[in-house]
TIMIMI-434631 format. One line per 2 residues: number of its first residue (from 1); their letters; for each residue y, x, z negated of N, C-alpha, C, O. Coordinates in nm, 2 decimals. Atoms other than C-alpha are relative to their C-alpha. Example, Ala and Ser with C-alpha at 12.3 -4.5 7.8 and 13.67 -1.06 7.14 Angstrom:
2
1 = AS = -0.12 0.09 0.00 -0.45 1.23 -0.78 0.12 0.09 0.00 0.12 0.19 -0.07; -0.11 -0.09 0.00 -0.11 1.37 -0.71 0.11 -0.08 -0.08 0.22 -0.03 -0.09
***
This chain:
231
1 = MF = 0.09 -0.10 -0.04 1.13 -5.48 -0.05 0.07 0.13 0.04 0.03 0.24 0.00; -0.08 -0.12 -0.04 1.38 -5.25 0.11 0.07 0.07 -0.11 0.07 0.19 -0.12
3 = DK = -0.06 -0.06 0.12 1.55 -5.20 -0.22 -0.10 0.09 -0.08 -0.07 0.20 -0.13; 0.11 -0.08 0.07 1.22 -5.08 -0.37 -0.03 0.13 0.08 -0.06 0.23 0.01
5 = IY = 0.03 -0.12 -0.08 1.17 -4.84 -0.08 0.11 0.10 -0.03 0.09 0.22 -0.05; -0.11 -0.09 0.03 1.52 -4.70 -0.14 -0.02 0.07 -0.14 0.01 0.19 -0.16
7 = EG = 0.01 -0.05 0.14 1.45 -4.66 -0.52 -0.11 0.11 0.00 -0.09 0.21 -0.07; 0.11 -0.10 0.00 1.12 -4.48 -0.45 0.05 0.13 0.07 0.01 0.24 0.02
9 = IE = -0.05 -0.12 -0.07 1.29 -4.24 -0.20 0.10 0.08 -0.08 0.09 0.20 -0.09; -0.10 -0.07 0.08 1.58 -4.16 -0.43 -0.06 0.07 -0.12 -0.02 0.17 -0.16
11 = AV = 0.07 -0.07 0.12 1.34 -4.09 -0.72 -0.06 0.13 0.04 -0.06 0.23 -0.03; 0.06 -0.13 -0.05 1.16 -3.83 -0.51 0.10 0.10 0.03 0.08 0.22 0.00
13 = IK = -0.11 -0.09 -0.02 1.49 -3.68 -0.40 0.05 0.07 -0.13 0.08 0.18 -0.13; -0.05 -0.05 0.13 1.60 -3.64 -0.76 -0.10 0.11 -0.06 -0.05 0.19 -0.13
15 = DG = 0.10 -0.10 0.04 1.28 -3.44 -0.82 0.01 0.13 0.09 -0.07 0.22 0.07; -0.02 -0.11 -0.09 1.40 -3.20 -0.55 -0.10 0.01 0.11 -0.12 0.12 0.17
17 = KK = 0.10 0.00 -0.11 1.15 -3.30 -0.29 0.05 -0.08 0.12 0.14 -0.17 0.10; -0.03 0.07 -0.12 1.17 -3.43 0.07 -0.10 -0.11 0.01 -0.21 -0.09 0.04
19 = PI = 0.09 0.11 -0.01 1.02 -3.78 0.08 -0.05 -0.02 0.15 0.02 0.00 0.24; 0.05 0.05 -0.12 0.79 -3.89 0.36 -0.06 -0.14 -0.02 -0.15 -0.16 -0.10
21 = LI = 0.05 0.14 0.01 0.74 -4.26 0.41 -0.10 -0.03 0.11 -0.07 -0.01 0.23; 0.11 0.02 -0.09 0.41 -4.35 0.57 -0.04 -0.15 0.01 -0.07 -0.20 -0.10
23 = ID = 0.04 0.14 -0.02 0.34 -4.70 0.71 -0.12 0.00 0.09 -0.11 0.03 0.21; 0.12 0.01 -0.08 -0.01 -4.76 0.83 -0.02 -0.14 0.05 0.02 -0.23 -0.01
25 = EL = 0.03 0.13 -0.07 -0.14 -5.04 1.06 0.13 -0.08 0.02 0.14 -0.20 -0.02; -0.13 0.06 -0.02 0.22 -5.12 1.15 0.00 -0.13 0.08 0.08 -0.22 0.06
27 = QK = 0.00 0.12 -0.09 0.12 -5.38 1.41 -0.02 -0.13 -0.08 0.00 -0.24 -0.03; 0.03 0.12 0.08 0.02 -5.62 1.13 0.13 -0.07 -0.04 0.13 -0.19 -0.09
29 = LK = -0.13 0.05 0.04 0.40 -5.68 1.07 0.07 -0.07 0.12 0.17 -0.13 0.10; -0.07 0.04 -0.12 0.48 -5.78 1.43 0.03 -0.15 0.02 0.13 -0.18 0.09
31 = HI = -0.02 0.15 -0.01 0.46 -6.16 1.39 0.06 -0.06 -0.12 0.07 -0.18 -0.14; -0.05 0.05 0.12 0.62 -6.18 1.05 0.15 -0.02 0.01 0.22 0.08 0.05
33 = CF = -0.15 0.03 0.00 0.97 -6.34 1.03 0.04 -0.05 -0.14 -0.04 -0.10 -0.21; -0.06 0.05 0.13 1.20 -6.43 0.74 0.13 -0.07 0.03 0.19 -0.04 0.13
35 = NG = -0.12 0.07 -0.02 1.50 -6.65 0.70 0.12 0.09 0.00 0.13 0.17 -0.09; -0.12 -0.08 -0.01 1.83 -6.50 0.81 0.12 -0.05 -0.06 0.23 -0.04 -0.01
37 = DG = -0.12 0.06 0.07 2.06 -6.69 0.57 0.08 -0.08 0.09 0.20 -0.06 0.10; -0.07 0.09 -0.09 2.15 -6.95 0.82 0.03 0.05 0.14 0.09 -0.02 0.22
39 = KG = -0.03 -0.06 -0.13 2.16 -6.72 1.12 -0.13 0.01 0.08 -0.13 0.08 0.18; 0.12 0.00 -0.08 1.81 -6.79 1.24 -0.10 0.10 -0.07 -0.07 0.18 -0.15
41 = DK = 0.10 -0.09 0.06 1.48 -6.62 1.16 0.02 0.14 0.05 0.05 0.17 0.17; -0.01 -0.14 -0.04 1.47 -6.24 1.16 -0.14 0.06 0.01 -0.23 0.02 -0.07
43 = SL = 0.12 -0.07 -0.01 1.19 -6.02 1.27 -0.01 0.11 -0.11 0.08 0.19 -0.12; 0.01 -0.11 0.10 1.06 -5.81 0.98 -0.01 0.13 0.06 0.04 0.23 0.01
45 = LN = 0.03 -0.13 -0.07 0.95 -5.54 1.22 0.14 0.06 0.05 0.16 0.18 0.03; -0.13 -0.04 -0.05 1.30 -5.52 1.38 0.09 0.05 -0.12 0.15 0.16 -0.11
47 = EL = -0.07 -0.04 0.12 1.46 -5.50 1.03 -0.05 0.13 -0.05 0.02 0.21 -0.10; 0.07 -0.12 0.05 1.21 -5.24 0.93 0.04 0.13 0.09 0.07 0.23 0.03
49 = FN = -0.04 -0.10 -0.09 1.30 -5.03 1.24 0.15 0.04 -0.03 0.18 0.16 -0.03; -0.14 -0.03 0.03 1.67 -5.06 1.15 0.01 0.08 -0.13 0.09 0.18 -0.14
51 = LF = 0.01 -0.08 0.13 1.58 -4.93 0.80 -0.04 0.14 0.03 0.02 0.23 -0.03; 0.05 -0.13 -0.03 1.39 -4.64 0.94 0.11 0.09 0.06 0.13 0.20 0.02
53 = VH = -0.11 -0.07 -0.06 1.69 -4.54 1.16 0.10 0.04 -0.11 0.16 0.15 -0.11; -0.10 -0.02 0.10 1.92 -4.57 0.86 -0.04 0.11 -0.10 0.03 0.20 -0.14
55 = LT = 0.06 -0.10 0.09 1.69 -4.36 0.64 0.00 0.14 0.06 0.02 0.24 -0.01; 0.02 -0.13 -0.06 1.65 -4.08 0.89 0.12 0.05 0.08 0.18 0.15 0.04
57 = KV = -0.11 -0.05 -0.09 1.92 -4.06 1.16 0.13 -0.01 -0.07 0.22 0.08 -0.06; -0.13 0.02 0.06 2.21 -4.20 0.95 0.01 0.08 -0.13 0.11 0.16 -0.15
59 = RH = -0.02 -0.07 0.14 2.15 -4.07 0.59 -0.09 0.12 -0.02 -0.07 0.20 -0.12; 0.09 -0.12 0.01 1.88 -3.80 0.65 -0.07 0.01 -0.14 -0.07 0.12 -0.19
61 = LC = 0.06 0.00 0.14 1.70 -3.91 0.33 -0.15 0.04 0.01 -0.20 0.10 -0.09; 0.15 -0.02 0.00 1.34 -3.88 0.45 -0.05 0.00 0.14 0.02 -0.02 0.24
63 = HV = 0.07 0.02 -0.13 1.09 -3.86 0.73 -0.08 -0.13 -0.01 -0.12 -0.17 -0.12; 0.08 0.12 0.00 0.91 -4.17 0.84 -0.12 0.02 0.10 -0.09 0.05 0.22
65 = IC = 0.12 -0.01 -0.09 0.55 -4.17 0.99 -0.06 -0.14 0.00 -0.10 -0.20 -0.10; 0.07 0.13 -0.02 0.41 -4.49 1.14 -0.13 0.02 0.08 -0.13 0.09 0.17
67 = LT = 0.13 -0.01 -0.07 0.05 -4.53 1.25 -0.05 -0.14 0.04 -0.03 -0.24 -0.03; 0.06 0.12 -0.05 -0.12 -4.80 1.46 -0.11 0.03 0.09 -0.11 0.13 0.17
69 = SD = 0.11 -0.02 -0.09 -0.44 -4.84 1.64 0.01 -0.10 0.12 -0.07 -0.10 0.21; -0.03 0.10 -0.10 -0.30 -5.12 1.86 0.08 0.06 0.11 0.20 0.08 0.10
71 = TL = -0.07 -0.08 -0.11 -0.22 -4.94 2.19 0.10 -0.09 0.08 0.20 -0.03 0.13; -0.10 0.08 -0.07 -0.04 -5.24 2.34 0.13 -0.02 -0.09 0.24 -0.02 -0.03
73 = FI = -0.11 0.00 0.09 0.18 -5.26 2.03 0.08 0.13 0.01 0.20 0.13 0.00; -0.07 -0.13 -0.01 0.26 -4.89 2.07 0.10 -0.01 0.12 0.21 0.05 0.11
75 = EE = -0.10 0.02 -0.11 0.42 -4.98 2.41 0.12 -0.07 -0.04 0.23 -0.04 0.00; -0.12 0.08 0.05 0.64 -5.24 2.24 0.09 0.09 -0.08 0.21 0.09 -0.06
77 = VY = -0.08 -0.09 0.08 0.75 -4.98 1.99 0.07 0.11 0.09 0.19 0.14 0.07; -0.05 -0.10 -0.09 0.80 -4.72 2.27 0.12 -0.04 0.07 0.21 0.03 0.10
79 = QN = -0.12 0.05 -0.08 1.04 -4.95 2.45 0.11 -0.05 -0.09 0.21 -0.09 -0.03; -0.10 0.05 0.09 1.24 -5.04 2.14 0.13 0.09 0.01 0.12 0.21 -0.02
81 = ST = -0.12 -0.08 -0.02 1.60 -4.93 2.21 0.05 0.06 -0.13 0.12 0.16 -0.13; -0.05 -0.05 0.13 1.67 -4.89 1.84 -0.05 0.14 -0.03 0.02 0.22 -0.10
83 = LE = 0.07 -0.13 0.04 1.43 -4.59 1.82 0.03 0.10 0.11 -0.02 0.22 0.09; -0.02 -0.10 -0.11 1.55 -4.42 2.14 0.08 0.12 -0.05 0.18 0.11 -0.12
85 = NT = -0.06 -0.13 0.04 1.64 -4.06 2.08 -0.01 0.03 -0.15 0.06 0.12 -0.20; 0.01 -0.02 0.15 1.55 -4.09 1.71 -0.15 0.02 -0.04 -0.17 0.04 -0.16
87 = SE = 0.14 -0.01 0.04 1.17 -4.07 1.72 -0.08 0.08 0.10 -0.05 0.10 0.21; 0.10 -0.07 -0.08 0.87 -3.88 1.85 -0.13 -0.07 -0.01 -0.16 -0.13 -0.11
89 = YY = 0.13 0.07 -0.01 0.53 -4.01 1.96 -0.11 0.10 0.01 -0.10 0.20 0.08; 0.12 -0.10 0.01 0.20 -3.83 1.88 -0.13 -0.08 0.03 -0.15 -0.19 -0.03
91 = LI = 0.13 0.06 -0.03 -0.14 -3.92 2.03 -0.10 0.06 -0.09 -0.13 0.18 -0.08; 0.12 -0.05 0.08 -0.43 -3.89 1.78 -0.12 -0.02 0.09 -0.17 -0.13 0.10
93 = DW = 0.09 0.02 -0.11 -0.68 -3.83 2.05 -0.14 0.04 -0.04 -0.17 0.07 -0.16; 0.14 -0.03 0.02 -1.05 -3.75 2.08 -0.01 0.15 -0.06 0.08 0.23 -0.03
95 = LR = 0.03 -0.14 0.05 -1.19 -3.44 1.90 -0.02 0.10 0.11 -0.08 0.06 0.21; 0.03 -0.11 -0.10 -1.19 -3.11 2.09 -0.14 0.04 -0.01 -0.20 0.03 -0.11
97 = KG = 0.14 -0.03 0.00 -1.53 -3.00 2.20 -0.03 0.12 -0.09 -0.13 0.13 -0.15; 0.02 -0.11 0.08 -1.48 -2.67 2.02 -0.01 -0.04 -0.15 -0.09 0.02 -0.22
99 = SI = 0.01 0.05 0.14 -1.42 -2.86 1.69 -0.14 -0.06 -0.03 -0.20 -0.04 -0.13; 0.13 0.07 0.01 -1.73 -3.07 1.75 -0.11 0.10 -0.02 -0.20 0.09 -0.10
101 = RN = 0.10 -0.11 0.00 -1.94 -2.76 1.82 0.00 0.07 -0.14 -0.11 0.09 -0.19; -0.01 -0.07 0.13 -1.82 -2.59 1.50 -0.06 -0.08 -0.11 -0.13 -0.03 -0.20
103 = IL = 0.05 0.09 0.11 -1.90 -2.89 1.28 -0.15 -0.01 0.01 -0.22 0.00 -0.09; 0.14 0.01 -0.01 -2.24 -2.94 1.42 -0.08 0.13 -0.03 -0.19 0.12 -0.08
105 = KE = 0.06 -0.13 0.03 -2.32 -2.57 1.40 -0.01 0.02 -0.15 -0.11 0.06 -0.21; 0.00 -0.01 0.14 -2.22 -2.58 1.03 -0.11 -0.09 -0.07 -0.16 -0.06 -0.17
107 = EG = 0.09 0.10 0.05 -2.45 -2.88 0.98 -0.15 0.03 0.04 -0.24 -0.05 0.01; 0.13 -0.05 -0.02 -2.75 -2.69 1.11 -0.06 -0.05 0.13 -0.19 -0.04 0.15
109 = FN = 0.06 0.04 -0.13 -2.79 -2.84 1.46 -0.02 0.12 0.09 0.06 0.21 0.09; 0.03 -0.11 -0.08 -2.95 -2.61 1.71 0.08 -0.01 0.13 0.15 -0.11 0.16
111 = EE = -0.09 -0.01 -0.11 -2.78 -2.50 2.03 -0.03 -0.10 0.11 0.06 -0.15 0.17; 0.04 0.11 -0.10 -2.97 -2.74 2.26 0.05 -0.13 -0.04 0.11 -0.20 0.05
113 = DI = -0.05 0.13 0.04 -2.88 -3.04 2.05 0.15 0.00 0.01 0.21 -0.10 0.05; -0.14 0.00 -0.01 -2.52 -2.93 2.03 0.05 -0.02 0.14 0.15 -0.09 0.16
115 = NY = -0.04 0.01 -0.14 -2.49 -2.89 2.40 -0.02 -0.14 0.05 0.06 -0.19 0.13; 0.02 0.14 -0.04 -2.64 -3.24 2.45 0.11 -0.09 -0.06 0.16 -0.18 0.01
117 = CL = -0.10 0.08 0.07 -2.40 -3.39 2.19 0.14 0.01 0.07 0.22 -0.09 0.08; -0.13 -0.02 -0.06 -2.09 -3.24 2.36 0.03 -0.09 0.12 0.15 -0.11 0.15
119 = KY = -0.02 0.09 -0.12 -2.14 -3.46 2.66 0.04 -0.14 -0.04 0.10 -0.22 0.03; -0.01 0.14 0.04 -2.12 -3.78 2.45 0.10 -0.02 -0.12 0.16 -0.13 -0.13
121 = LS = -0.07 0.03 0.13 -1.93 -3.73 2.12 0.15 0.02 0.02 0.19 0.10 0.11; -0.15 -0.02 -0.01 -1.55 -3.77 2.08 0.07 -0.05 -0.13 0.19 -0.01 -0.14
123 = LP = -0.07 0.05 0.12 -1.48 -3.94 1.74 -0.07 0.05 -0.12 -0.19 0.08 -0.13; 0.05 -0.05 0.13 -1.52 -3.82 1.38 -0.12 -0.08 -0.06 -0.22 -0.02 -0.10
125 = YE = 0.11 0.08 0.07 -1.74 -4.11 1.26 -0.13 0.02 0.07 -0.24 0.00 0.02; 0.12 -0.02 -0.07 -1.99 -4.04 1.54 -0.07 0.12 -0.05 -0.20 0.12 -0.06
127 = IS = 0.06 -0.12 0.05 -2.05 -3.69 1.40 -0.07 -0.04 -0.14 -0.18 0.01 -0.16; 0.05 0.04 0.13 -2.10 -3.84 1.05 -0.13 -0.08 0.02 -0.23 -0.06 -0.05
129 = QL = 0.12 0.08 -0.03 -2.35 -4.10 1.19 -0.12 0.09 0.05 -0.23 0.07 0.01; 0.10 -0.08 -0.06 -2.53 -3.83 1.38 -0.07 0.09 -0.11 -0.19 0.11 -0.11
131 = IN = 0.05 -0.08 0.11 -2.57 -3.61 1.07 -0.09 -0.09 -0.09 -0.20 -0.04 -0.13; 0.08 0.09 0.08 -2.70 -3.91 0.87 -0.13 -0.04 0.06 -0.24 -0.04 0.00
133 = NK = 0.12 0.04 -0.07 -2.95 -4.01 1.14 -0.10 0.12 0.01 -0.22 0.10 0.01; 0.08 -0.12 0.00 -3.07 -3.65 1.15 -0.08 0.01 -0.13 -0.20 0.04 -0.13
135 = KL = 0.07 0.00 0.13 -3.16 -3.68 0.78 -0.11 -0.10 0.00 -0.21 -0.09 -0.08; 0.10 0.11 0.00 -3.35 -4.00 0.86 -0.11 0.03 0.10 -0.21 -0.04 0.11
137 = GL = 0.11 -0.04 -0.09 -3.56 -3.81 1.12 0.02 -0.05 0.15 -0.06 -0.02 0.23; -0.03 0.03 -0.14 -3.39 -3.95 1.44 0.05 0.11 0.07 0.13 0.19 0.02
139 = SV = -0.05 -0.11 -0.08 -3.33 -3.71 1.72 0.13 -0.03 0.05 0.18 -0.15 0.05; -0.14 0.02 -0.06 -2.99 -3.66 1.88 -0.01 -0.09 0.12 0.07 -0.18 0.13
141 = EE = 0.01 0.09 -0.12 -3.11 -3.82 2.20 -0.03 -0.14 -0.03 0.03 -0.23 0.03; 0.03 0.14 0.05 -3.25 -4.13 2.02 0.13 -0.06 -0.05 0.16 -0.18 -0.02
143 = TI = -0.12 0.05 0.06 -2.93 -4.17 1.83 0.11 -0.04 0.10 0.16 -0.15 0.10; -0.10 0.02 -0.10 -2.70 -4.14 2.13 -0.04 -0.11 0.09 0.05 -0.20 0.14
145 = KQ = 0.05 0.11 -0.09 -2.91 -4.37 2.35 0.01 -0.13 -0.07 0.05 -0.23 0.00; -0.02 0.12 0.08 -2.90 -4.63 2.07 0.14 -0.05 0.01 0.17 -0.16 0.03
147 = WI = -0.15 0.03 -0.01 -2.52 -4.61 2.06 0.04 -0.06 0.13 0.10 -0.16 0.14; -0.04 0.04 -0.13 -2.48 -4.65 2.43 -0.06 -0.14 0.03 0.01 -0.22 0.09
149 = NI = 0.06 0.13 -0.03 -2.73 -4.94 2.45 0.08 -0.11 -0.08 0.10 -0.22 -0.03; -0.07 0.10 0.08 -2.55 -5.12 2.16 0.14 -0.03 0.06 0.18 -0.15 0.07
151 = ER = -0.14 0.02 -0.07 -2.20 -5.07 2.33 -0.01 -0.07 0.13 0.07 -0.16 0.16; 0.02 0.07 -0.12 -2.34 -5.18 2.66 -0.02 -0.15 -0.02 0.04 -0.24 0.04
153 = DK = 0.03 0.14 0.03 -2.47 -5.51 2.51 0.13 -0.07 -0.05 0.15 -0.19 -0.03; -0.12 0.06 0.05 -2.14 -5.57 2.33 0.10 -0.03 0.11 0.16 -0.14 0.11
155 = IL = -0.08 0.03 -0.12 -1.95 -5.54 2.66 -0.05 -0.11 0.08 0.03 -0.20 0.12; 0.06 0.11 -0.08 -2.18 -5.77 2.84 0.02 -0.13 -0.07 0.05 -0.23 -0.01
157 = YL = -0.02 0.12 0.08 -2.16 -6.02 2.56 0.14 -0.05 0.01 0.17 -0.17 0.02; -0.15 0.03 0.00 -1.78 -6.01 2.55 0.03 -0.06 0.14 0.10 -0.16 0.14
159 = IS = -0.03 0.05 -0.13 -1.76 -6.06 2.93 -0.06 -0.14 0.03 0.00 -0.23 0.09; 0.08 0.12 -0.03 -2.02 -6.34 2.94 0.05 -0.12 -0.08 0.03 -0.23 -0.04
161 = TQ = -0.04 0.11 0.09 -1.87 -6.54 2.65 0.15 -0.04 0.01 0.19 -0.14 -0.04; -0.15 0.03 -0.01 -1.49 -6.52 2.73 0.02 -0.10 0.11 -0.06 -0.12 0.21
163 = KE = -0.03 0.11 -0.10 -1.33 -6.81 2.92 0.14 0.02 0.07 0.19 -0.07 0.13; -0.14 -0.02 -0.04 -1.00 -6.65 3.01 0.01 0.05 0.15 0.10 0.02 0.22
165 = FE = 0.00 -0.07 -0.13 -1.09 -6.45 3.33 -0.13 -0.03 0.07 -0.23 -0.06 0.02; 0.12 0.00 -0.09 -1.33 -6.46 3.62 -0.08 0.12 -0.03 -0.02 0.23 -0.05
167 = ME = 0.08 -0.11 0.03 -1.62 -6.24 3.54 0.01 0.11 0.10 0.01 0.23 0.07; -0.01 -0.10 -0.10 -1.59 -6.07 3.87 0.12 0.09 -0.01 0.11 0.21 0.02
169 = RL = -0.12 -0.08 0.02 -1.24 -5.96 3.80 -0.01 0.10 -0.11 0.04 0.21 -0.11; 0.02 -0.10 0.11 -1.34 -5.80 3.47 -0.10 0.11 0.04 -0.07 0.23 0.00
171 = FN = 0.09 -0.10 -0.05 -1.63 -5.62 3.64 0.08 0.09 0.10 0.06 0.21 0.10; -0.08 -0.08 -0.09 -1.38 -5.50 3.91 0.09 0.09 -0.08 0.11 0.21 -0.04
173 = TL = -0.08 -0.09 0.08 -1.16 -5.37 3.63 -0.08 0.12 -0.06 -0.03 0.23 -0.06; 0.09 -0.10 0.06 -1.45 -5.18 3.47 -0.04 0.10 0.11 -0.06 0.22 0.08
175 = KL = 0.04 -0.09 -0.11 -1.53 -5.04 3.81 0.10 0.12 0.03 0.06 0.22 0.08; -0.10 -0.11 -0.01 -1.21 -4.84 3.80 -0.04 0.12 -0.07 0.00 0.24 -0.04
177 = FE = 0.04 -0.11 0.09 -1.38 -4.63 3.54 -0.15 0.05 0.03 -0.21 0.12 -0.04; 0.14 -0.04 -0.04 -1.72 -4.59 3.72 -0.02 0.15 0.02 -0.12 0.21 -0.02
179 = NK = 0.01 -0.14 -0.04 -1.65 -4.24 3.85 0.10 0.09 -0.07 0.10 0.21 -0.05; -0.10 -0.08 0.07 -1.36 -4.13 3.63 0.03 -0.06 -0.14 0.02 -0.18 -0.15
181 = IK = -0.02 0.05 0.14 -1.28 -4.15 3.26 0.14 -0.04 -0.03 0.17 -0.11 -0.12; -0.14 0.03 0.02 -0.90 -4.18 3.30 0.05 -0.06 0.12 0.03 -0.01 0.23
183 = VD = -0.06 0.07 -0.11 -0.71 -4.42 3.52 0.15 -0.01 -0.02 0.19 -0.05 -0.13; -0.14 0.01 0.01 -0.34 -4.40 3.58 0.05 -0.15 0.00 -0.01 -0.23 0.07
185 = IS = -0.05 0.14 0.01 -0.15 -4.72 3.48 0.05 -0.05 0.13 0.04 -0.17 0.16; -0.05 0.04 -0.13 0.01 -4.73 3.83 -0.11 -0.05 0.09 -0.09 -0.14 0.17
187 = EI = 0.12 0.04 -0.08 -0.34 -4.77 3.99 -0.04 -0.14 -0.05 -0.08 -0.23 0.03; 0.04 0.13 0.05 -0.41 -5.07 3.76 0.10 -0.10 0.04 0.06 -0.21 0.08
189 = IK = -0.10 0.09 -0.04 -0.08 -5.23 3.84 -0.01 -0.03 0.15 0.00 -0.14 0.20; 0.02 0.01 -0.14 -0.14 -5.17 4.21 -0.12 -0.09 0.04 -0.11 -0.17 0.13
191 = NN = 0.12 0.09 -0.03 -0.48 -5.35 4.19 0.02 -0.14 -0.07 -0.08 -0.22 -0.07; -0.03 0.13 0.06 -0.31 -5.64 4.00 -0.11 -0.04 -0.11 -0.16 -0.15 -0.11
193 = LM = 0.10 0.02 0.11 -0.55 -5.60 3.70 0.05 0.02 -0.14 -0.02 0.04 -0.23; -0.07 -0.03 0.13 -0.30 -5.56 3.42 -0.05 -0.10 -0.11 -0.07 -0.06 -0.22
195 = DE = 0.04 0.10 0.10 -0.40 -5.89 3.24 -0.14 0.03 -0.05 -0.17 0.02 -0.16; 0.14 -0.03 0.04 -0.77 -5.79 3.25 0.00 0.13 -0.08 -0.08 0.14 -0.18
197 = IK = -0.01 -0.13 0.08 -0.68 -5.44 3.12 0.04 -0.03 -0.14 -0.02 0.02 -0.23; -0.05 0.03 0.14 -0.49 -5.59 2.83 -0.11 -0.07 -0.08 -0.12 -0.05 -0.20
199 = FL = 0.11 0.07 0.07 -0.79 -5.81 2.75 -0.10 0.10 -0.05 -0.15 0.09 -0.17; 0.10 -0.10 0.04 -1.02 -5.51 2.74 0.06 0.09 -0.10 -0.02 0.14 -0.19
201 = IK = -0.06 -0.08 0.10 -0.77 -5.31 2.54 0.00 -0.08 -0.14 -0.03 -0.02 -0.24; 0.00 0.09 0.12 -0.73 -5.60 2.29 -0.14 0.00 -0.07 -0.14 -0.01 -0.19
203 = NE = 0.14 0.00 0.06 -1.11 -5.60 2.24 -0.06 0.14 -0.01 -0.18 0.15 -0.03; 0.04 -0.14 0.03 -1.12 -5.22 2.20 -0.11 0.05 0.09 -0.19 0.14 0.04
205 = IL = 0.09 -0.06 -0.10 -1.32 -5.15 2.51 0.08 0.12 0.07 0.02 0.23 0.09; -0.08 -0.10 -0.06 -1.03 -4.95 2.66 0.12 0.03 -0.09 0.15 -0.04 -0.19
207 = FY = -0.11 -0.05 0.08 -0.74 -4.75 2.52 0.12 0.04 0.09 0.09 0.10 0.19; -0.11 -0.03 -0.08 -0.39 -4.73 2.66 0.08 0.12 -0.07 0.14 0.10 -0.17
209 = DV = -0.08 -0.11 0.04 -0.22 -4.39 2.62 0.13 -0.01 0.06 0.16 0.03 0.17; -0.13 0.04 -0.05 0.14 -4.50 2.65 0.08 0.13 0.03 0.17 0.12 0.12
211 = IN = -0.08 -0.12 -0.02 0.27 -4.14 2.63 -0.02 0.06 0.13 0.07 0.10 0.20; 0.04 -0.06 -0.13 0.08 -4.02 2.93 -0.02 -0.10 0.11 -0.04 -0.06 0.23
213 = GI = 0.01 0.10 -0.10 0.06 -4.35 3.11 -0.14 -0.01 0.06 -0.15 -0.04 0.18; 0.14 0.01 -0.05 -0.32 -4.36 3.14 -0.08 -0.10 -0.09 -0.04 -0.12 -0.20
215 = VK = 0.10 0.09 0.07 -0.60 -4.60 3.04 -0.13 0.07 0.00 -0.17 0.12 0.11; 0.14 -0.06 0.00 -0.94 -4.47 2.93 -0.08 -0.08 -0.10 -0.02 -0.16 -0.19
217 = PT = 0.08 0.06 0.10 -1.23 -4.60 2.73 0.03 0.05 -0.14 0.09 0.16 -0.16; -0.04 -0.04 0.14 -1.19 -4.59 2.35 -0.08 0.12 -0.05 -0.04 0.19 -0.15
219 = SI = 0.08 -0.12 0.04 -1.46 -4.32 2.33 -0.08 0.04 0.12 -0.09 -0.03 0.22; 0.08 -0.05 -0.11 -1.68 -4.11 2.56 -0.13 -0.08 0.01 -0.17 -0.12 0.12
221 = KK = 0.12 0.08 -0.01 -1.99 -4.31 2.46 0.03 -0.14 0.05 -0.06 -0.19 0.12; -0.04 0.13 -0.06 -1.80 -4.63 2.55 0.00 0.02 0.15 -0.03 -0.08 0.23
223 = WF = 0.00 -0.02 -0.15 -1.75 -4.48 2.90 -0.14 0.00 0.06 -0.16 -0.06 0.16; 0.14 0.00 -0.05 -2.12 -4.42 2.94 -0.06 -0.14 -0.01 -0.14 -0.18 0.07
225 = AI = 0.04 0.14 0.01 -2.18 -4.78 2.82 0.06 -0.08 0.11 -0.01 -0.17 0.17; -0.06 0.07 -0.11 -1.94 -4.91 3.08 -0.07 0.03 0.13 -0.10 -0.06 0.21
227 = RE = 0.08 -0.04 -0.12 -2.13 -4.72 3.35 -0.14 -0.06 0.00 -0.19 -0.09 0.11; 0.12 0.08 0.01 -2.45 -4.88 3.22 0.02 -0.14 0.04 -0.07 -0.20 0.10
229 = VL = -0.03 0.14 -0.03 -2.29 -5.22 3.25 0.01 -0.02 0.15 -0.04 -0.12 0.20; -0.02 0.01 -0.15 -2.21 -5.15 3.62 -0.12 0.03 0.08 -0.12 0.01 0.20
231 = K = 0.12 -0.04 -0.08 -2.56 -5.04 3.72 -0.06 -0.13 0.05 -0.17 -0.12 0.12
***
């Protein structure tokens, strides 16, 4: 596989271009090992990181971009000594309110609806759904209330059916977000709720921004759903 990567990169270089190697959903490789020729199993991910360093820092052949939606895995990557001083980390965060306003304005939403949406929207697919629902005759308020109700029920179902934690501890974890949308990781550690936080991150209720050391809901509408759960 590595030889094929080299071949592809060298072919692009021969055309006088700078190759960019993009690996999406990188976390899917983290549990894959292969035989190390009598030296024990090797981690595919570690070998891949070594390849990235060789391609970039050592030989300067190309740029490498890796993407992952697994925020706990990002921390593992962030702590990898092989990549120290050789890589940069970028957060693909929520949409800016100005961008949301411009898109909705172009799609014909009135000022009142736009102002209402800005309180709840944060992700691109939400805008797409909102536009489609408008065509079906659903109001902005109806659509967003449906979203929050669905997210609230998902959270309640997750908490009520899991067997790993005491329900009270999970509710206490969510209470950290009752009055604020971002919580510093040090506050979570201080309250001894790191395992619960990891569980909620794994189930995409919360998001860990490893670069800034904060935890927040995966979207603004999820935050409103969490607050509904706590009522």
